[in-house]
C-alpha positions in Angstrom: -109.3 101.3 -100.1 -110.8 98.0 -101.2 -110.5 96.9 -104.8 -113.8 96.2 -106.6 -112.2 94.2 -109.5 -111.1 90.9 -107.9 -111.9 87.3 -109.0 -113.9 86.9 -105.7 -116.0 89.9 -106.5 -116.5 88.8 -110.1 -118.0 85.6 -108.8 -120.3 87.6 -106.5 -121.4 89.9 -109.4 -122.1 86.8 -111.6 -124.2 85.3 -108.8 -126.1 88.5 -108.2 -126.8 89.0 -112.0 -127.9 85.4 -112.3 -130.7 86.2 -109.8 -131.9 89.1 -111.8 -133.9 89.3 -115.1 -133.3 88.2 -117.7 -130.5 86.0 -116.5 -132.7 84.3 -113.9 -134.7 82.8 -116.7 -131.8 81.6 -118.7 -129.8 78.4 -118.5 -126.4 79.3 -117.0 -123.8 77.3 -115.1 -123.7 77.8 -111.4 -121.0 80.3 -110.3 -118.9 77.6 -108.6 -118.6 75.9 -112.1 -117.2 79.1 -113.7 -113.6 80.3 -113.2 -113.3 84.1 -112.9 -110.1 85.9 -113.7 -108.8 89.5 -113.8 -106.5 89.9 -116.7 -104.4 92.5 -118.5 -105.1 92.7 -122.2 -106.2 95.7 -124.1 -108.0 93.9 -126.9 -111.4 93.8 -125.1 -113.0 94.4 -121.7 -113.9 90.8 -121.3 -113.9 87.3 -122.7 -115.8 84.1 -122.2 -113.8 80.9 -122.7 -115.8 77.7 -122.9 -113.6 74.8 -121.9 -113.6 74.9 -118.9 -116.1 77.8 -118.5 -114.1 80.9 -117.7 -115.0 84.6 -117.6 -112.1 87.0 -117.8 -112.5 90.8 -117.1 -109.8 93.2 -118.1 -108.1 95.5 -115.5 -109.3 98.5 -117.5 -112.8 97.9 -116.2 -112.2 100.2 -113.2 -115.7 101.0 -112.0 -119.0 99.3 -111.2 -120.7 100.0 -114.5 -117.8 98.8 -116.7 -117.5 95.6 -114.6 -121.2 94.8 -114.5 -121.8 95.7 -118.1 -118.9 93.5 -119.2 -120.0 90.7 -117.0 -123.5 90.8 -118.5 -122.0 90.8 -122.0 -119.9 87.7 -121.1 -122.9 86.0 -119.5 -124.7 86.2 -122.8 -121.8 84.3 -124.4 -121.9 81.8 -121.5 -125.6 81.3 -121.9 -125.3 80.7 -125.6 -122.5 78.2 -125.0 -124.3 76.4 -122.2 -127.4 76.2 -124.4 -125.5 74.4 -127.1 -125.0 77.1 -129.7 -121.8 76.6 -131.7 -121.5 80.3 -132.5 -121.6 81.3 -128.8 -118.6 83.6 -129.3 -119.9 85.6 -132.2 -121.7 88.9 -132.1 -124.3 87.9 -134.7 -128.1 87.7 -134.6 -128.4 85.3 -131.7 -126.1 87.4 -129.5 -127.8 90.6 -130.6 -131.2 89.2 -129.8 -130.2 88.5 -126.2 -128.1 91.7 -125.9 -131.3 93.7 -126.8 -133.2 92.0 -124.0 -130.5 92.7 -121.5 -130.1 96.3 -122.6 -133.9 96.9 -122.5 -134.2 95.5 -119.0 -131.1 97.3 -117.6 -131.5 100.5 -119.5 -128.2 100.1 -121.4 -127.4 101.4 -124.9 -127.2 98.5 -127.4 -124.5 100.2 -129.5 -122.3 100.4 -126.4 -123.0 96.9 -125.3 
């Protein structure tokens, strides 16, 4: 059985999401400029690291919903960084503003996002 959680598939998922609202209206780096990694760390489902741009998704994301929801979350951090916000890694008002937009469009629960 093929694995869904691979760095190659993470790149494809990022590309796909970048074509869909609201990401298609946001300034994001092209997928080939972002490194994608599958990691083992129980602290969080995902991380965005800015220099160089890297999105890491934890192995515990073992289904489509967890992977794509985590990718969307990290894409918000990536967007904030790429737009020059110094607090791109925080979950404060800026992040929450964009998370609300993503959750409304994709019918996700903000408190779980």
